[in-house]
C-alpha positions as CSV (number, residue, x, y, z in Angstrom):
1,M,100.8,-9.4,-84.5
2,K,103.5,-10.2,-82.1
3,F,104.5,-7.9,-79.3
4,K,107.0,-5.3,-80.2
5,L,108.7,-2.7,-78.1
6,P,107.5,0.8,-79.2
7,F,110.4,3.0,-79.8
8,N,110.6,6.2,-81.8
9,K,111.9,9.7,-81.8
10,K,109.0,11.0,-79.8
11,Q,109.8,8.5,-77.0
12,T,113.4,9.9,-76.8
13,H,112.0,13.5,-76.7
14,N,109.6,12.5,-73.9
15,V,112.5,11.0,-71.9
16,E,114.6,14.2,-72.3
17,E,111.6,16.3,-71.4
18,K,110.9,14.2,-68.3
19,T,114.6,14.6,-67.2
20,N,114.2,18.3,-67.4
21,V,111.1,18.3,-65.2
22,D,112.9,16.1,-62.7
23,A,115.6,18.7,-62.5
24,K,113.2,21.4,-61.3
25,M,113.7,21.9,-57.6
26,I,111.6,23.3,-54.8
27,T,112.1,27.0,-54.1
28,P,113.1,27.9,-50.5
29,S,110.6,30.7,-50.3
30,M,107.3,29.9,-48.7
31,V,105.4,32.1,-51.1
32,G,107.2,30.7,-54.0
33,F,106.6,27.1,-53.0
34,I,102.9,27.8,-52.6
35,Q,102.8,29.3,-56.0
36,Q,104.7,26.3,-57.5
37,V,102.1,23.9,-56.1
38,K,99.2,26.0,-57.3
39,D,100.7,26.3,-60.8
40,A,101.5,22.5,-61.0
41,T,98.0,21.5,-59.8
42,H,96.2,24.3,-61.7
43,N,94.9,25.6,-58.3
44,P,92.0,23.3,-57.7
45,F,89.2,24.4,-55.3
46,D,89.9,21.4,-53.0
47,L,93.6,22.4,-52.5
48,I,94.0,23.2,-48.8
49,I,96.8,25.5,-47.6
50,K,97.3,26.0,-43.9
51,S,100.0,28.1,-42.2
52,I,101.3,27.1,-38.8
53,P,103.3,30.0,-37.1
54,P,105.9,30.9,-37.3
55,N,107.3,29.5,-40.5
56,L,105.6,26.3,-41.5
57,T,103.1,25.6,-44.3
58,I,100.9,22.5,-44.8
59,I,99.4,21.7,-48.2
60,Y,97.1,18.8,-49.1
61,I,94.1,18.0,-51.2
62,D,90.8,17.6,-49.4
63,N,89.1,14.2,-49.4
64,L,92.3,12.4,-50.3
65,V,93.8,12.3,-46.8
66,K,92.5,10.8,-43.5
67,D,91.1,13.7,-41.5
68,Q,91.7,11.9,-38.2
69,A,95.3,11.1,-39.0
70,L,95.9,14.7,-40.2
71,N,94.6,16.2,-37.0
72,E,96.0,13.7,-34.5
73,H,99.4,12.9,-36.0
74,I,100.4,16.0,-37.9
75,I,98.7,19.2,-36.9
76,S,98.6,18.5,-33.2
77,N,102.3,17.6,-33.2
78,L,103.4,20.6,-35.2
79,Q,101.4,23.4,-33.5
80,N,103.0,26.0,-31.2
81,K,106.5,24.6,-31.9
82,H,109.5,26.1,-33.7
83,Y,111.4,23.9,-36.2
84,E,114.8,24.7,-37.6
85,T,115.2,22.0,-40.3
86,P,112.9,19.6,-42.3
87,E,114.6,16.7,-40.4
88,T,113.3,17.9,-37.1
89,I,109.7,18.1,-38.6
90,K,110.1,14.5,-39.8
91,D,111.2,13.3,-36.4
92,A,108.2,15.0,-34.7
93,L,105.6,13.2,-36.8
94,S,104.1,9.9,-35.7
95,V,103.3,8.8,-39.3
96,P,104.7,5.5,-40.6
97,E,105.6,6.8,-44.1
98,V,107.5,10.2,-44.0
99,N,110.0,11.3,-46.6
100,I,111.9,14.5,-47.5
101,S,112.3,15.5,-51.1
102,G,113.6,18.5,-53.0
103,Q,112.2,17.6,-56.4
104,L,109.0,19.4,-57.3
105,E,107.6,16.6,-59.5
106,K,107.9,14.1,-56.7
107,T,106.1,16.4,-54.3
108,I,103.3,17.1,-56.7
109,E,102.9,13.4,-57.5
110,S,102.7,12.6,-53.8
111,I,100.1,15.3,-53.0
112,I,97.9,14.0,-55.9
113,H,98.1,10.5,-54.4
114,G,96.9,11.7,-51.0
115,S,100.0,12.8,-49.1
116,V,100.5,16.0,-47.0
117,L,103.3,18.5,-47.9
118,M,105.0,20.4,-45.1
119,H,107.4,23.2,-46.2
120,L,109.7,25.1,-43.9
121,D,110.3,28.7,-45.0
122,G,113.9,29.1,-46.2
123,Y,114.6,25.4,-47.1
124,P,114.4,23.9,-50.7
125,Q,112.8,20.7,-49.4
126,A,109.4,19.5,-48.4
127,V,108.4,16.9,-45.9
128,I,105.9,14.3,-47.4
129,A,103.7,12.4,-45.1
130,N,101.5,9.6,-46.6
131,I,98.1,9.5,-44.9
132,T,96.1,8.5,-48.0
133,T,92.5,7.4,-47.8
134,R,90.7,5.6,-50.6
135,E,87.0,5.1,-50.9
136,S,86.1,1.6,-51.9
137,R,83.1,-0.8,-51.8
138,S,83.0,-3.5,-49.2
139,L,84.0,-7.1,-50.1
140,A,81.3,-9.2,-51.7
141,A,80.9,-12.5,-53.5
142,P,82.0,-12.5,-57.2
143,E,79.2,-11.8,-59.5
144,N,80.6,-13.2,-62.8
145,E,82.4,-16.3,-61.3
146,S,80.0,-17.7,-58.7
147,Q,80.5,-21.1,-57.2
148,V,78.8,-23.2,-54.6
149,I,81.7,-24.8,-52.9
150,G,84.7,-22.6,-52.1
151,A,85.5,-19.1,-51.1
152,Q,82.7,-16.5,-51.4
153,V,84.7,-13.3,-51.6
154,G,85.9,-11.4,-54.7
155,F,88.3,-8.6,-55.5
156,N,87.1,-4.9,-55.3
157,E,88.6,-1.7,-56.8
158,S,91.2,-1.1,-54.1
159,L,94.7,-2.3,-54.9
160,S,95.8,-2.5,-51.2
161,T,92.6,-4.5,-50.3
162,N,93.2,-6.9,-53.2
163,I,96.8,-7.5,-52.2
164,S,95.8,-8.1,-48.6
165,L,93.3,-10.8,-49.9
166,I,96.1,-12.5,-51.8
167,R,98.5,-12.4,-48.8
168,R,95.7,-14.0,-46.7
169,Y,95.8,-17.0,-49.1
170,I,99.6,-17.0,-49.6
171,A,101.3,-16.2,-46.3
172,S,104.8,-16.6,-47.6
173,S,107.9,-14.5,-48.0
174,D,108.3,-15.9,-51.5
175,L,105.4,-13.9,-52.7
176,C,106.9,-11.0,-54.7
177,N,105.1,-7.8,-55.3
178,E,106.4,-5.1,-57.8
179,K,104.7,-1.8,-58.3
180,F,104.5,0.2,-61.5
181,T,102.8,3.5,-62.5
182,I,101.2,3.6,-65.9
183,G,99.4,6.6,-67.5
184,K,100.8,10.1,-67.8
185,R,97.5,11.6,-66.7
186,T,96.0,8.9,-64.5
187,N,99.2,7.6,-62.8
188,T,97.5,4.3,-62.2
189,S,99.3,1.9,-59.9
190,V,99.8,-1.7,-61.2
191,A,101.1,-4.5,-59.1
192,L,103.0,-7.5,-60.6
193,L,102.9,-10.6,-58.3
194,Y,104.7,-13.9,-58.7
195,M,106.2,-16.6,-56.5
196,N,109.9,-16.5,-56.2
197,G,111.5,-19.9,-56.8
198,I,108.5,-21.1,-58.9
199,A,107.8,-18.5,-61.6
200,N,110.1,-18.5,-64.7
201,D,112.6,-15.6,-64.7
202,Q,112.3,-15.1,-68.5
203,M,108.6,-14.7,-68.3
204,I,108.9,-12.3,-65.4
205,N,111.4,-10.1,-67.3
206,S,109.3,-10.2,-70.5
207,L,106.2,-9.1,-68.7
208,R,108.1,-6.4,-66.7
209,Q,109.5,-5.1,-70.0
210,R,106.1,-5.0,-71.7
211,I,104.6,-3.0,-68.8
212,T,107.5,-0.5,-68.5
213,S,107.5,0.1,-72.3
214,L,103.9,1.2,-72.4
215,E,103.3,4.9,-73.0
216,L,99.7,5.8,-72.2
217,D,97.8,8.9,-71.2
218,A,95.4,6.9,-69.1
219,L,94.8,3.4,-67.8
220,I,91.4,2.8,-66.3
221,D,90.8,-1.0,-66.2
222,S,92.8,-4.2,-66.3
223,A,91.0,-5.4,-69.5
224,V,92.7,-2.5,-71.4
225,L,96.1,-3.5,-69.9
226,S,95.7,-7.2,-70.9
227,E,94.8,-6.3,-74.4
228,M,97.9,-4.0,-74.7
229,I,100.4,-6.5,-73.5
230,D,98.9,-9.6,-75.3
231,D,101.1,-11.5,-77.7
232,N,98.5,-10.8,-80.4
233,S,96.1,-8.0,-79.6
234,L,94.3,-8.4,-83.0
235,S,93.1,-11.9,-82.1
236,V,89.5,-12.3,-80.9
237,F,90.6,-14.9,-78.5
238,P,91.9,-13.6,-75.1
239,Q,95.4,-14.7,-74.2
240,M,95.3,-13.7,-70.5
241,L,92.6,-14.6,-68.0
242,L,90.6,-11.9,-66.2
243,T,89.3,-13.1,-62.9
244,E,87.6,-11.6,-59.8
245,R,88.3,-14.6,-57.6
246,P,91.3,-14.3,-55.2
247,D,91.5,-18.1,-54.8
248,R,91.8,-18.6,-58.6
249,F,94.4,-15.9,-58.8
250,C,96.5,-17.4,-56.0
251,D,96.1,-20.9,-57.5
252,G,97.7,-19.5,-60.7
253,L,100.6,-17.9,-58.8
254,L,101.3,-21.2,-57.0
255,N,101.4,-23.0,-60.4
256,G,104.1,-20.6,-61.6
257,K,101.9,-18.0,-63.4
258,L,102.2,-14.3,-63.2
259,G,99.5,-11.9,-61.9
260,L,98.7,-8.3,-62.5
261,I,96.4,-6.1,-60.4
262,V,95.3,-2.6,-61.5
263,D,94.2,0.0,-59.0
264,G,90.6,0.8,-59.6
265,S,89.7,-2.5,-61.3
266,S,88.0,-5.4,-59.7
267,M,89.4,-7.9,-62.3
268,A,92.9,-9.3,-61.9
269,I,95.0,-10.7,-64.8
270,I,96.6,-14.1,-64.9
271,C,99.2,-15.2,-67.5
272,P,100.2,-17.3,-69.3
273,Q,96.9,-19.0,-70.0
274,S,96.1,-21.8,-72.4
275,F,92.9,-22.2,-74.4
276,V,91.7,-25.2,-72.4
277,E,92.1,-23.4,-69.1
278,F,89.5,-20.8,-70.0
279,F,86.9,-23.6,-69.7
280,Q,88.1,-24.8,-66.3
281,S,86.5,-23.5,-63.1
282,Q,88.1,-23.0,-59.7
283,E,85.3,-25.0,-58.2
284,D,86.7,-28.1,-60.1
285,Q,89.4,-28.2,-57.5
286,N,86.9,-28.3,-54.6
287,L,84.7,-31.1,-56.0
288,R,85.4,-34.8,-56.1
289,W,87.3,-35.7,-59.3
290,H,84.4,-37.7,-60.7
291,I,81.9,-34.8,-60.5
292,A,84.5,-32.3,-61.6
293,T,85.4,-34.4,-64.7
294,F,81.7,-34.7,-65.6
295,A,81.3,-30.9,-65.3
296,R,84.3,-30.3,-67.5
297,L,83.1,-32.7,-70.1
298,L,79.7,-31.1,-70.0
299,R,81.3,-27.6,-70.6
300,F,83.3,-28.8,-73.6
301,T,80.3,-30.5,-75.1
302,A,78.3,-27.3,-74.5
303,I,81.0,-25.3,-76.4
304,L,80.8,-27.6,-79.4
305,L,77.0,-27.4,-79.4
306,S,77.0,-23.6,-79.1
307,V,79.4,-23.2,-82.0
308,F,78.3,-25.9,-84.5
309,L,74.7,-26.8,-83.7
310,T,73.0,-24.0,-85.6
311,P,75.5,-24.1,-88.5
312,I,74.9,-27.9,-88.9
313,Y,71.1,-27.2,-89.0
314,V,71.6,-24.5,-91.7
315,G,74.0,-26.7,-93.8
316,A,71.8,-29.8,-93.6
317,L,68.6,-28.0,-94.7
318,T,70.4,-26.0,-97.5
319,F,72.6,-28.7,-99.1
320,H,72.6,-32.0,-97.2
321,Y,69.1,-33.4,-96.8
322,E,70.6,-36.9,-96.9
323,V,72.1,-36.6,-93.4
324,I,68.6,-35.9,-91.9
325,P,66.9,-39.1,-90.6
326,Q,63.8,-40.0,-92.6
327,A,61.6,-40.0,-89.6
328,F,62.6,-36.5,-88.8
329,L,62.0,-35.1,-92.3
330,V,58.2,-34.9,-92.0
331,P,58.0,-32.8,-88.8
332,L,60.9,-30.7,-90.1
333,S,59.1,-30.0,-93.4
334,E,55.9,-29.2,-91.6
335,S,57.7,-26.8,-89.3
336,R,59.2,-24.9,-92.2
337,A,56.1,-25.0,-94.4
338,L,55.1,-21.4,-93.6
339,V,58.6,-19.9,-93.4
340,P,59.4,-17.8,-96.5
341,F,63.1,-17.3,-95.7
342,P,66.1,-19.5,-96.4
343,P,67.6,-21.3,-93.4
344,V,70.7,-19.1,-93.2
345,F,68.6,-15.9,-92.9
346,E,66.2,-17.5,-90.5
347,A,69.1,-18.6,-88.2
348,L,70.9,-15.3,-88.3
349,L,67.7,-13.5,-87.5
350,L,67.1,-15.7,-84.4
351,E,70.7,-15.4,-83.3
352,F,70.5,-11.6,-83.6
353,I,67.3,-11.6,-81.5
354,I,68.9,-13.8,-78.8
355,E,72.0,-11.5,-78.6
356,L,69.8,-8.5,-78.5
357,L,67.8,-9.9,-75.5
358,R,71.1,-10.8,-73.8
359,E,72.6,-7.4,-74.2
360,A,69.4,-5.7,-73.1
361,G,69.2,-7.9,-70.0
362,A,72.8,-7.1,-69.1
363,R,72.4,-3.3,-69.5
364,L,69.1,-2.9,-67.7
365,P,68.8,-3.0,-63.9
366,T,68.9,-6.5,-62.4
367,K,65.3,-7.1,-61.7
368,I,64.1,-5.5,-65.0
369,G,66.8,-7.3,-67.0
370,Q,65.8,-10.7,-65.8
371,T,62.1,-10.0,-66.6
372,I,63.0,-8.7,-70.1
373,G,65.2,-11.8,-70.8
374,I,62.6,-14.3,-69.8
375,V,59.4,-12.7,-70.9
376,G,60.9,-11.2,-74.0
377,G,62.4,-14.5,-75.1
378,I,59.1,-16.4,-74.6
379,V,56.9,-13.7,-76.3
380,I,59.2,-13.0,-79.2
381,G,59.9,-16.7,-79.9
382,T,56.2,-17.7,-79.7
383,A,55.2,-14.8,-81.9
384,A,57.9,-15.5,-84.5
385,V,56.8,-19.1,-84.9
386,Q,53.1,-18.2,-85.2
387,A,53.9,-15.5,-87.7
388,G,55.8,-17.9,-89.9
389,I,59.1,-16.0,-89.6
390,T,61.0,-19.0,-88.2
391,S,60.4,-22.7,-87.4
392,N,59.9,-24.0,-83.9
393,I,62.7,-26.6,-84.4
394,L,65.3,-23.9,-85.2
395,L,64.1,-21.9,-82.2
396,I,64.9,-24.9,-80.0
397,F,68.4,-25.2,-81.6
398,V,69.2,-21.5,-81.2
399,A,68.0,-21.4,-77.6
400,L,70.1,-24.5,-76.8
401,S,73.1,-22.9,-78.4
402,A,72.7,-19.7,-76.4
403,L,72.2,-21.7,-73.2
404,A,75.4,-23.7,-73.9
405,S,77.5,-20.6,-74.4
406,F,76.7,-19.4,-70.9
407,T,78.4,-22.5,-69.4
408,T,81.9,-21.0,-70.1
409,P,83.4,-19.9,-66.7
410,S,85.3,-17.0,-68.4
411,Y,83.1,-14.1,-69.5
412,M,85.6,-12.9,-72.2
413,M,85.8,-16.4,-73.7
414,G,82.0,-16.7,-73.6
415,N,81.7,-13.6,-75.7
416,V,84.1,-15.1,-78.2
417,I,82.1,-18.3,-78.5
418,R,78.9,-16.4,-79.3
419,L,80.7,-14.1,-81.8
420,I,82.4,-16.8,-83.9
421,R,79.0,-18.6,-84.4
422,F,77.8,-15.9,-86.8
423,P,80.5,-16.3,-89.5
424,I,80.2,-20.1,-89.3
425,I,76.5,-19.9,-89.9
426,I,77.1,-17.7,-93.0
427,L,79.7,-20.1,-94.4
428,A,77.3,-23.0,-93.7
429,G,74.6,-21.1,-95.7
430,F,77.0,-20.7,-98.7
431,W,78.8,-24.0,-98.8
432,G,77.1,-26.3,-96.3
433,F,79.3,-28.7,-94.4
434,Y,82.3,-27.7,-96.5
435,G,81.9,-24.2,-95.2
436,I,81.7,-25.5,-91.6
437,M,84.9,-27.5,-92.1
438,L,86.6,-24.4,-93.7
439,A,85.7,-22.3,-90.6
440,F,86.9,-25.0,-88.2
441,C,90.2,-25.3,-90.0
442,F,90.7,-21.6,-90.0
443,I,90.0,-21.3,-86.3
444,L,92.3,-24.3,-85.5
445,I,95.1,-22.8,-87.6
446,H,94.6,-19.5,-85.9
447,L,94.7,-21.1,-82.4
448,L,97.9,-23.0,-83.3
449,R,99.6,-19.8,-84.2
450,Q,98.7,-18.1,-80.9
451,S,100.8,-17.9,-77.8
452,S,100.4,-16.4,-74.3
453,M,103.6,-14.9,-72.9
454,G,105.5,-17.0,-75.4
455,A,103.8,-20.2,-74.2
456,P,101.8,-22.3,-76.7
457,Y,98.1,-21.4,-76.6
458,L,96.9,-24.9,-77.3
459,S,99.1,-26.5,-74.7
460,P,99.1,-29.4,-73.7
461,F,97.7,-30.7,-77.0
462,Y,100.1,-28.7,-79.2
463,P,102.9,-29.4,-78.7
464,P,101.7,-32.7,-77.2
465,R,102.5,-33.1,-73.5
466,L,101.0,-36.3,-72.2
467,K,101.5,-35.6,-68.5
468,D,99.6,-32.3,-68.7
469,M,96.8,-33.8,-70.9
470,R,95.7,-35.9,-68.0
471,N,94.5,-32.8,-66.1
472,S,93.2,-30.7,-68.9
473,I,89.8,-32.0,-70.1
474,I,89.6,-34.5,-67.3
475,R,90.2,-33.5,-63.7
476,M,92.5,-36.1,-62.3
477,P,92.5,-37.1,-58.6
478,I,94.7,-34.9,-56.4
479,P,97.5,-37.4,-55.9
480,F,98.1,-37.4,-59.7
481,T,98.5,-33.6,-59.9
482,A,101.7,-33.4,-57.9
483,K,103.6,-31.6,-60.7
484,R,103.0,-28.1,-61.9
485,P,102.0,-27.7,-65.6
486,T,104.8,-27.2,-68.1
487,L,103.0,-24.3,-69.7
488,T,104.6,-21.9,-67.2
489,R,108.1,-23.5,-67.3
490,P,108.3,-23.4,-63.5
491,K,111.6,-23.6,-61.6
492,N,110.2,-26.0,-59.1
493,E,107.9,-28.6,-60.7
494,E,106.9,-30.5,-57.5
495,K,103.9,-29.2,-55.6
496,F,103.7,-31.9,-53.0
497,N,104.8,-35.4,-52.3
498,P,102.6,-37.7,-54.4
499,Q,103.1,-40.7,-52.1
500,P,99.9,-41.6,-50.3
501,I,99.8,-41.5,-46.6
502,K,99.9,-45.0,-45.1
503,P,97.8,-45.6,-42.1
504,E,99.7,-46.6,-39.0
505,K,99.2,-50.1,-37.6
506,S,98.0,-50.2,-34.1
């Protein structure tokens, strides 16, 4: 399902209704303005209304404003003084962000976001001072994308903090930051970031159009946003990368990619993203190219083992005994002598138990979850073999497949790898190796049809791009990566001068 712009009659009606709301102005009367704010906010218990004689009213929502800034920069400056116009109130405040508005909707939106409203009796305008305070957790190391060499700080749930982390890495005026508000009820702030002079204009306009065309009641997390603006939201494969690492986010921006940060979410979005890049770690850039290449090859081998090892076991025991070495037949037959179930049921049962242990370990508290995962796996596996429910050889294969699936750096892609293993096992139980090949061809055709922000999902292998292939599965030395990948169609392809530095002769 390709991305389509939602447009209907209801959308036109909403636009007209919003225009009418925008036309509603602030009443000049102090009592009328207070009643307008109470009606628009449904008079919450934390709505604070203070009167400053002779004719000034201050309105704000408790716990959304900085108390120190409110007392020192607003109340202390306005007490015991007479003001004639809203402009004189604005000039008296020592707050960086102060505006004057006569639109009721804008003032209500600002007070919900943590601003203070000041209304002068007799004037149809309100002075808006932004002294917002947001509670957020302190910066910590990423939990889902840990690495040994490299930065040890991750995003948190504060949009301003996350943007400051990015600007710490990219101290350039070319870093563009556009802000959008999504959600009629949540009014969630979303920041679009890209590098001017590098990012492709067509991709920027396309992503901007997808964001502005969304009509949602609520937006809570970045994972929801990425699924809604995907090229194909029905596909099990993610087309945008969710990361909690600022260094990986900035590396994507410098390569011509686009980034999205959602206020209240600790995961940022990077797009476009190819299938191969989901299996690359940011730590690969910090290691020597020999070690990084070995780590990448190990990951891709682990993915093949995770997806096809158990189905090959099921297909070989069900239909293709001839592929099993003769020396291995005797211990294999002894292992399955007491098992009353067919191999496909045996494999599905063990895979289900492994996924059950993984889900239980993830949902329980950390210390209890680790204990359940280790002890539960050992106890259940040993008991299953002794009871004759499964063979010890299949138990090794299933454990190896589960372990291999955890090598994927992306949590979303790791879930996909574990999920697609189940239908492949079922097909292997029905048709053997032919079923495995059928599943492989179906997955390959599906991946060939996918795209990420219009870019081919299987790039650089389809369409073939030889220059980008060198730094996909194999991490090339730094001097050979002077050009940005063609996946993003960057304006400026050169990252640095590839010529090596020649030592000066003394």
